[in-house]
C-alpha positions in Angstrom: -62.2 28.9 -97.5 -62.4 27.0 -100.8 -65.5 24.7 -101.3 -65.2 22.2 -104.3 -67.1 22.6 -107.0 -68.8 19.0 -107.4 -72.3 18.5 -107.0 -73.4 17.9 -103.2 -75.6 15.3 -102.2 -78.2 16.3 -100.2 -77.8 15.1 -96.6 -80.9 13.9 -94.7 -81.4 16.1 -91.3 -78.2 17.7 -91.7 -77.9 19.0 -87.9 -78.9 22.8 -87.0 -76.2 25.4 -86.7 -74.9 27.9 -83.7 -74.6 27.6 -80.4 -73.4 24.7 -78.8 -74.3 22.3 -81.9 -71.3 20.6 -82.8 -70.8 23.2 -86.4 -69.0 21.5 -89.5 -66.3 24.1 -90.7 -68.6 23.7 -94.1 -71.5 24.0 -93.2 -70.8 27.7 -90.8 -68.4 29.1 -94.0 -71.9 28.4 -96.5 -74.4 30.2 -93.5 -71.6 32.7 -93.5 -71.6 32.8 -97.5 -75.3 32.8 -97.7 -76.5 35.4 -95.5 -73.3 38.1 -96.5 -76.1 37.6 -99.7 -78.7 39.1 -97.7 -75.9 41.4 -95.7 -75.0 43.1 -99.4 -78.5 43.8 -100.7 -79.8 45.1 -97.1 -77.1 47.0 -97.2 -74.6 46.1 -94.7 -71.1 45.5 -94.3 -70.9 41.1 -95.1 -69.2 39.3 -92.4 -66.3 37.2 -92.3 -66.1 34.1 -94.2 -64.1 31.9 -91.9 -65.6 28.7 -90.8 -65.5 30.1 -87.3 -69.7 30.4 -85.2 -69.2 33.1 -83.5 -70.9 36.1 -82.2 -71.0 37.6 -85.5 -72.1 34.8 -87.0 -75.0 34.3 -84.3 -76.4 37.5 -84.7 -76.0 38.4 -89.1 -78.7 35.1 -89.3 -80.8 36.6 -85.9 -81.0 39.7 -88.4 -81.8 37.5 -91.8 -84.5 35.5 -89.8 -85.7 38.5 -88.3 -85.7 40.6 -91.8 -87.6 38.1 -94.3 -90.3 35.7 -94.7 -90.4 31.8 -93.7 -87.4 31.3 -91.4 -88.9 31.1 -88.3 -88.5 32.7 -84.6 -85.9 35.2 -85.4 -82.9 32.8 -82.5 -79.8 33.0 -83.7 -80.1 29.6 -84.9 -79.7 27.5 -88.1 -82.8 24.7 -88.7 -84.6 23.5 -91.4 -86.8 26.7 -92.0 -83.4 29.0 -91.6 -81.8 27.3 -93.7 -84.2 27.1 -96.6 -84.4 30.9 -96.1 -80.6 30.6 -96.4 -80.8 28.3 -99.6 -83.9 30.5 -101.8 -82.6 33.8 -101.0 -79.7 34.3 -104.1 -80.4 32.1 -107.2 -77.8 33.1 -108.3 -75.2 32.3 -106.1 -74.4 29.4 -107.8 -73.3 28.0 -104.1 -77.5 27.8 -103.0 -79.9 26.4 -103.8 -79.1 22.5 -104.6 -75.9 23.9 -105.2 -72.8 23.2 -103.2 -73.7 24.1 -100.0 -77.6 22.2 -99.9 -75.7 19.1 -98.6 -74.2 20.8 -95.4 -77.8 22.8 -94.1 -80.7 22.0 -92.6 -83.9 22.2 -95.2 -86.7 21.1 -94.3 -87.6 18.0 -95.2 -88.8 16.9 -99.6 -86.5 20.9 -99.6 
């Protein structure tokens, strides 16, 4: 999936991403793309960036939460702490930080 390179504006209260949630396809793609930054550094194979929330994505998010700081308790759901962790993990990724994935992931107030 190709994402627009136009600047993203913050979405106050972006919804959590995970099982049983009405997941936005772009938000799921962002999670998959950003968690792959972590997986590459950890020496793990990348997961598919197919915009579909499933077992593989949930497991990758859980692994990210279990092995990085300040992401909350591992539960496989992307809430504000995990969203911030994914956005901050690799500053060289143009989708991260305040890049084009910023508006799709939940983040703490004031991020």
